[in-house]
C-alpha positions in Angstrom: -19.5 -18.4 -11.4 -19.1 -20.9 -8.7 -19.9 -20.0 -5.1 -16.4 -21.2 -4.2 -14.9 -18.4 -6.3 -16.9 -15.6 -4.6 -16.3 -17.2 -1.2 -12.6 -17.2 -1.8 -12.6 -13.6 -2.9 -14.9 -12.6 0.0 -12.5 -14.2 2.5 -9.5 -12.4 0.9 -11.4 -9.1 1.0 -12.2 -9.7 4.7 -8.6 -10.5 5.5 -7.3 -7.5 3.6 -9.8 -5.2 5.3 -8.6 -6.5 8.7 -5.0 -5.9 7.7 -5.8 -2.4 6.6 -7.5 -1.6 9.9 -4.5 -3.0 11.8 -2.1 -0.8 9.8 -4.2 2.2 10.5 -4.0 1.3 14.2 -0.2 1.2 13.9 0.3 -2.6 14.2 3.2 -4.3 12.4 1.9 -7.8 11.7 0.3 -6.9 8.3 3.5 -5.3 7.0 5.6 -7.0 4.4 9.3 -7.7 4.9 10.5 -4.5 3.3 8.2 -2.3 5.3 9.1 -4.1 8.6 12.8 -3.5 7.9 12.1 0.2 7.2 10.2 0.5 10.4 12.9 -1.2 12.4 15.6 1.0 10.9 13.6 4.1 11.6 12.9 3.0 15.1 16.5 2.1 15.8 17.7 5.4 14.3 15.2 7.4 16.3 16.2 5.6 19.5 19.9 6.3 18.9 19.2 9.9 18.2 17.0 10.2 21.3 19.7 8.6 23.4 22.1 11.2 22.2 19.7 14.0 23.0 18.9 14.9 19.3 15.8 15.4 17.4 13.8 12.3 16.2 11.8 14.2 13.6 13.3 12.4 10.6 12.8 9.0 12.2 9.1 9.8 13.1 8.6 11.0 9.5 10.0 7.7 8.1 7.7 5.7 10.4 4.7 7.7 9.2 5.8 7.4 5.6 6.2 3.6 5.9 2.8 3.3 7.5 1.2 5.4 4.7 2.9 3.2 2.1 1.6 0.0 3.6 -1.9 1.6 3.8 -1.7 2.6 0.2 -0.6 -0.9 -0.8 -3.4 -2.6 1.1 -6.0 -0.2 -0.3 -4.9 -0.9 -3.8 -5.0 -4.7 -3.1 -8.5 -4.3 -1.6 -9.7 -2.3 -4.7 -8.3 -5.1 -7.0 -10.1 -7.8 -5.0 -13.4 -5.8 -5.2 -13.0 -5.4 -9.0 -12.2 -9.1 -9.5 -15.3 -10.0 -7.5 -17.5 -7.7 -9.5 -16.0 -9.1 -12.8 -16.9 -12.6 -11.7 -20.4 -11.6 -10.8 -20.9 -9.8 -14.1 -19.5 -12.7 -16.1 -21.8 -15.1 -14.3 -24.8 -12.9 -15.0 -24.0 -12.7 -18.7 -23.6 -16.4 -18.9 -26.9 -16.9 -17.2 -28.6 -14.4 -19.5 -27.1 -16.2 -22.6 -28.4 -19.6 -21.3 -31.9 -18.2 -20.8 -32.0 -16.4 -24.1 -31.0 -19.5 -26.0 -33.9 -21.5 -24.8 -36.7 -23.0 -26.9 -39.0 -20.1 -26.4 
């Protein structure tokens, strides 16, 4: 395992954690294109209905659902990054143990 590999993964984990926290705060910048379009549609639909004096419950529910979907996606991505980091560390430890056990003594 090279330090560059773990540094790269650590940086990706840190970025994904920041994105997840931003989504939980309701920010849009970490959303992908599909999620942004869904949010914009729900926001526009809710504004239209509010302007007509109707209920905005469905639009609010869509916004919440889209936020939850983004949160789930980022959580899965974070779990995958942690698993990959652990795999690299375990692989390096096994290689080191194999090198040590194949010594002269």
